[in-house]
C-alpha positions as CSV (number, residue, x, y, z in Angstrom):
1,M,-57.7,178.3,189.5
2,N,-55.4,178.5,186.5
3,M,-56.3,179.1,182.9
4,V,-54.1,178.5,179.8
5,A,-53.8,181.3,177.2
6,Y,-51.7,182.0,174.2
7,E,-49.9,185.3,173.6
8,F,-49.4,186.0,169.9
9,Y,-46.4,188.2,168.8
10,W,-45.5,189.5,165.4
11,R,-41.8,190.0,164.6
12,N,-41.2,192.9,162.2
13,E,-38.5,193.2,159.6
14,I,-35.9,194.5,162.1
15,G,-36.6,191.8,164.6
16,E,-38.8,193.7,167.1
17,A,-41.7,191.8,168.6
18,H,-45.2,193.3,168.9
19,L,-48.1,191.8,170.8
20,V,-50.9,190.9,168.4
21,G,-53.4,189.4,170.8
22,I,-54.2,186.9,173.5
23,L,-56.3,183.8,173.1
24,P,-57.7,181.9,176.1
25,E,-57.8,178.2,175.7
26,R,-61.3,176.9,176.0
27,R,-61.1,173.4,174.5
28,R,-61.7,170.6,177.0
29,D,-60.1,167.8,174.9
30,P,-56.3,168.2,175.0
31,N,-55.9,165.9,171.9
32,R,-57.4,168.8,169.9
33,I,-54.8,171.3,171.1
34,T,-51.8,171.4,168.8
35,D,-49.4,174.1,167.7
36,E,-51.0,174.0,164.3
37,S,-54.5,174.5,165.7
38,V,-53.3,177.5,167.7
39,I,-51.7,179.1,164.7
40,N,-54.8,178.5,162.6
41,W,-56.7,180.7,165.0
42,V,-54.4,183.7,164.3
43,K,-54.6,183.0,160.6
44,K,-58.4,183.4,160.8
45,V,-58.0,186.7,162.6
46,I,-55.2,188.2,160.5
47,G,-55.7,186.4,157.2
48,D,-53.4,184.0,155.4
49,S,-50.8,186.6,154.5
50,S,-47.0,186.8,154.6
51,V,-47.3,188.5,158.0
52,V,-48.5,185.2,159.5
53,N,-45.1,183.7,158.8
54,D,-43.6,186.2,161.2
55,I,-46.0,185.4,164.1
56,Y,-45.2,183.1,167.0
57,F,-47.0,182.4,170.3
58,L,-46.2,181.7,173.9
59,K,-48.3,179.5,176.1
60,V,-49.0,181.2,179.4
61,N,-50.8,180.2,182.6
62,V,-53.1,182.9,183.9
63,E,-54.0,182.8,187.5
64,E,-57.6,183.6,188.4
65,D,-57.9,185.2,191.8
66,I,-61.6,185.2,192.5
67,G,-62.7,187.6,195.2
68,S,-60.0,190.2,194.8
69,S,-60.2,193.6,193.1
70,F,-57.7,195.7,191.2
């Protein structure tokens, strides 16, 4: 079973990318999922500051392997 998640990165003033966080997608209605709605989540966490302008995200598929251990 696959799960969609978003990895959020912040690019600092010299262009280095830093992982801010990961958000699993839980919405069932794909019409509600937009780039703007994903960015709004990170704005709620970080706040509406100038740092938000330097944040981008990647959509990733996470494979769930039920029954195996690490």
